[in-house]
C-alpha positions in Angstrom: 5.3 17.9 -1.8 3.4 20.5 0.2 4.5 21.7 3.6 1.2 20.8 5.1 0.9 17.4 3.4 0.8 14.5 5.8 -0.7 11.0 6.1 -1.5 8.9 9.1 -1.8 5.1 9.0 -4.9 4.1 11.0 -5.1 0.3 10.7 -4.9 -2.8 8.6 -8.5 -3.5 7.8 -7.7 -6.9 6.3 -4.6 -9.3 6.3 -2.8 -8.3 9.5 1.0 -8.7 9.3 2.1 -12.4 9.4 -1.3 -13.7 8.1 -1.2 -17.3 6.7 -2.1 -17.2 3.0 -2.1 -20.4 0.9 0.3 -20.7 -2.1 -1.1 -19.0 -5.2 -4.1 -17.7 -3.3 -5.6 -14.4 -4.4 -6.5 -12.0 -1.5 -7.4 -8.4 -0.8 -5.4 -6.1 1.4 -7.1 -3.0 2.7 -5.5 -0.2 4.7 -7.2 2.7 6.4 -5.3 5.9 6.1 -6.2 9.5 7.2 -5.3 12.7 5.3 -3.6 14.3 8.4 -2.5 17.4 6.5 -4.1 20.6 5.2 -4.2 19.8 1.5 -6.6 17.8 -0.7 -5.2 14.5 -2.0 -6.1 14.5 -5.6 -4.9 12.2 -8.4 -2.7 10.1 -6.1 -1.7 6.5 -6.2 0.0 3.9 -4.1 3.0 2.7 -6.1 4.6 -0.7 -5.5 8.3 -0.5 -4.7 10.4 -3.1 -6.5 9.2 -5.7 -8.8 5.4 -6.4 -8.7 5.5 -9.9 -10.2 7.8 -12.9 -10.6 9.0 -16.0 -8.8 9.1 -15.6 -5.1 7.1 -12.3 -5.1 3.6 -11.3 -4.0 1.9 -10.4 -7.3 0.1 -7.1 -7.4 -0.7 -4.2 -9.7 2.1 -1.6 -10.0 -0.3 1.3 -9.0 -3.4 1.5 -6.9 -5.6 4.6 -7.2 -6.3 6.6 -4.0 -9.7 8.2 -3.9 -9.7 12.0 -3.6 -9.4 12.7 0.1 -10.1 15.9 2.0 -8.0 17.0 4.9 -9.0 15.1 8.0 -10.9 12.5 6.0 -10.1 8.7 6.3 -9.9 6.6 3.2 -9.8 2.8 2.5 -7.1 1.8 0.1 -7.6 -1.7 -1.4 -5.3 -3.8 -3.5 -5.8 -7.3 -5.0 -2.8 -9.6 -4.5 -1.6 -13.1 -5.2 0.6 -15.2 -2.9 3.8 -16.8 -4.3 3.8 -20.5 -5.0 6.6 -21.4 -2.6 6.4 -21.5 1.2 8.1 -18.7 3.1 7.5 -15.1 4.5 6.9 -12.4 1.9 6.6 -8.6 2.0 5.4 -6.1 -0.5 5.7 -2.3 0.0 3.9 0.7 -1.5 4.4 4.5 -1.2 2.0 7.3 -2.1 2.9 9.1 -5.4 1.6 12.0 -7.4 0.1 11.5 -10.9 3.6 12.1 -12.4 5.1 9.4 -10.3 7.0 11.6 -7.7 6.8 10.5 -4.1 4.4 12.5 -2.0 6.5 12.3 1.1 10.1 11.7 0.0 11.6 12.7 3.4 8.9 11.0 5.6 7.3 7.7 6.2 10.4 5.6 5.5 8.4 2.3 5.4 5.3 3.2 3.5 2.4 0.8 3.5 3.1 -2.9 3.4 1.7 -6.4 3.6 3.6 -9.3 5.2 2.3 -12.8 4.7 3.4 -16.4 5.5 2.9 -19.1 2.9 2.8 -22.5 4.7 
């Protein structure tokens, strides 16, 4: 981690928290994030925390590449997801990592980026 390395969540572009998604439906979550620090984001990913597939879970890839992002630049981060087959409320969480898998902000941003859906 670099002393001047920061991110800023801007908005959920798609799928606001609590969205209704049908069972087994595939959907795309997009977040807008800004490089709020003074270093280039290069070779970074969002890494899913916990299991990324299985019964009662939102299915997703383990990693989502983040485009190289200059300081001050905004970026859209997109992930393809699949809703679980059972009704309920579900959450999946990601955190930014370096290419070697280390967390970019281990002492900041406790909650990372997440999606919360309701399956009716």
